[in-house]
GUDOMAR-751442 format. One record per atom (N, C-alpha, C): residue number from 1; atom name; x, y, z. Coordinates in pm, whole numbers, plus 50000, padded with zeros to 5 digits. Example, Ala and Ser with C-alpha at 12.3 -4.5 7.8 and 13.67 -1.06 7.14 Angstrom:
REM residues 2
   nr  atom      x      y      z
    1     N  51319  49431  50780
    1    CA  51230  49550  50780
    1     C  51320  49670  50780
    2     N  51285  49775  50708
    2    CA  51367  49894  50714
    2     C  51290  50003  50787
This chain:
REM residues 72
   nr  atom      x      y      z
    1     N  50551  48687  50493
    1    CA  50513  48753  50385
    1     C  50601  48777  50338
    2     N  50593  48747  50177
    2    CA  50673  48849  50062
    2     C  50613  48958  50046
    3     N  50738  49019  50019
    3    CA  50722  49173  49979
    3     C  50651  49179  49822
    4     N  50592  49290  49799
    4    CA  50505  49319  49663
    4     C  50556  49432  49642
    5     N  50515  49484  49539
    5    CA  50535  49565  49427
    5     C  50447  49766  49591
    6     N  50347  49696  49591
    6    CA  50262  49762  49675
    6     C  50295  49754  49803
    7     N  50326  49661  49840
    7    CA  50464  49720  50012
    7     C  50556  49811  49989
    8     N  50621  49767  49873
    8    CA  50745  49850  49891
    8     C  50718  49993  49915
    9     N  50608  50024  49800
    9    CA  50584  50120  49739
    9     C  50567  50198  49861
   10     N  50442  50138  49934
   10    CA  50380  50229  50069
   10     C  50511  50270  50149
   11     N  50561  50150  50182
   11    CA  50702  50155  50276
   11     C  50731  50283  50213
   12     N  50825  50310  50107
   12    CA  50907  50338  50053
   12     C  50841  50524  50086
   13     N  50701  50498  50054
   13    CA  50653  50682  50050
   13     C  50629  50717  50201
   14     N  50602  50626  50251
   14    CA  50577  50648  50435
   14     C  50699  50711  50508
   15     N  50845  50666  50474
   15    CA  50985  50675  50483
   15     C  50988  50854  50413
   16     N  50934  50824  50284
   16    CA  50983  50953  50217
   16     C  50894  51064  50281
   17     N  50808  51068  50356
   17    CA  50732  51168  50420
   17     C  50760  51146  50557
   18     N  50883  51122  50615
   18    CA  50889  51108  50745
   18     C  50761  51016  50826
   19     N  50736  50962  50827
   19    CA  50622  50932  50859
   19     C  50607  50773  50950
   20     N  50581  50772  51042
   20    CA  50620  50613  51107
   20     C  50479  50561  51092
   21     N  50437  50421  51086
   21    CA  50332  50335  51067
   21     C  50226  50395  51147
   22     N  50220  50437  51305
   22    CA  50112  50483  51354
   22     C  50130  50615  51296
   23     N  50197  50690  51245
   23    CA  50155  50825  51137
   23     C  50008  50842  51050
   24     N  50107  50736  50991
   24    CA  50013  50645  50842
   24     C  49852  50646  50898
   25     N  49848  50566  51014
   25    CA  49727  50481  51019
   25     C  49645  50590  51059
   26     N  49728  50678  51153
   26    CA  49603  50788  51164
   26     C  49576  50888  51083
   27     N  49685  50958  50972
   27    CA  49667  51019  50905
   27     C  49540  50930  50781
   28     N  49571  50821  50763
   28    CA  49439  50760  50650
   28     C  49315  50725  50710
   29     N  49370  50685  50852
   29    CA  49206  50660  50887
   29     C  49175  50497  50909
   30     N  49284  50428  50885
   30    CA  49281  50290  50855
   30     C  49366  50240  50971
   31     N  49313  50110  51024
   31    CA  49402  50048  51157
   31     C  49584  50020  51110
   32     N  49617  50005  51245
   32    CA  49745  50022  51215
   32     C  49790  49870  51160
   33     N  49732  49766  51252
   33    CA  49737  49638  51209
   33     C  49718  49612  51051
   34     N  49620  49712  50975
   34    CA  49614  49705  50879
   34     C  49768  49728  50768
   35     N  49787  49869  50836
   35    CA  49937  49986  50777
   35     C  50036  49847  50783
   36     N  50049  49771  50881
   36    CA  50138  49658  50904
   36     C  50174  49564  50818
   37     N  50023  49484  50791
   37    CA  50019  49366  50731
   37     C  50007  49408  50584
   38     N  49988  49561  50544
   38    CA  50035  49570  50408
   38     C  50171  49626  50337
   39     N  50228  49636  50464
   39    CA  50366  49679  50417
   39     C  50437  49539  50461
   40     N  50416  49453  50502
   40    CA  50453  49300  50472
   40     C  50417  49238  50369
   41     N  50325  49279  50321
   41    CA  50310  49207  50176
   41     C  50190  49129  50190
   42     N  50082  49152  50276
   42    CA  49983  49050  50301
   42     C  49909  49044  50142
   43     N  49851  48912  50113
   43    CA  49839  48901  49992
   43     C  49681  48929  49943
   44     N  49586  48900  50082
   44    CA  49420  48957  50063
   44     C  49435  49114  50113
   45     N  49405  49170  50048
   45    CA  49407  49359  50133
   45     C  49258  49395  50077
   46     N  49190  49489  50140
   46    CA  49047  49567  50147
   46     C  49132  49694  50006
   47     N  49090  49660  49901
   47    CA  49164  49778  49809
   47     C  49093  49914  49867
   48     N  48960  49961  49903
   48    CA  48914  50054  49991
   48     C  49005  50114  50084
   49     N  49046  50033  50168
   49    CA  49185  50043  50272
   49     C  49250  50115  50261
   50     N  49324  50043  50125
   50    CA  49505  50040  50025
   50     C  49421  50219  49978
   51     N  49340  50219  49925
   51    CA  49354  50342  49848
   51     C  49293  50470  49962
   52     N  49296  50436  50077
   52    CA  49257  50524  50160
   52     C  49423  50582  50177
   53     N  49521  50520  50201
   53    CA  49647  50504  50228
   53     C  49735  50573  50107
   54     N  49700  50529  49987
   54    CA  49716  50597  49867
   54     C  49723  50708  49815
   55     N  49602  50757  49879
   55    CA  49539  50849  49838
   55     C  49593  50987  49933
   56     N  49656  50956  50035
   56    CA  49763  51050  50128
   56     C  49882  51111  49998
   57     N  49926  51023  49892
   57    CA  50052  51032  49828
   57     C  50018  51094  49702
   58     N  49869  51103  49626
   58    CA  49847  51134  49550
   58     C  49823  51005  49440
   59     N  49788  50894  49488
   59    CA  49775  50786  49423
   59     C  49668  50663  49473
   60     N  49639  50582  49363
   60    CA  49528  50484  49390
   60     C  49554  50409  49335
   61     N  49466  50309  49347
   61    CA  49473  50106  49282
   61     C  49362  50159  49199
   62     N  49402  50097  49089
   62    CA  49299  50034  48933
   62     C  49323  49956  48887
   63     N  49231  49946  48779
   63    CA  49253  49833  48670
   63     C  49363  49855  48582
   64     N  49456  49791  48539
   64    CA  49559  49783  48481
   64     C  49505  49645  48370
   65     N  49574  49677  48276
   65    CA  49529  49525  48150
   65     C  49660  49460  48171
   66     N  49630  49394  48102
   66    CA  49777  49267  48132
   66     C  49805  49207  47970
   67     N  49912  49233  47961
   67    CA  49971  49189  47781
   67     C  50005  49084  47812
   68     N  49984  48974  47745
   68    CA  49954  48848  47799
   68     C  50059  48793  47750
   69     N  50141  48898  47635
   69    CA  50248  48848  47565
   69     C  50374  48848  47633
   70     N  50378  48930  47742
   70    CA  50504  48978  47861
   70     C  50511  48804  47975
   71     N  50601  48829  47984
   71    CA  50616  48703  48118
   71     C  50621  48769  48233
   72     N  50565  48680  48284
   72    CA  50530  48757  48461
   72     C  50638  48723  48526
């Protein structure tokens, strides 16, 4: 799986807070498998579970406008 912005961010925040994947799973209330797949860049994830993880760090996923004039 290809690393995504979200996967890189979650892994960096987890390491910044000195958490293992198991710690993150337990503290957020999501399964260890979900944490691993998220950090590996799985393309289809449940946003509610991703937000459970992000909430630990004071973040959440939301709608962001796309500027169609910018290259992606």
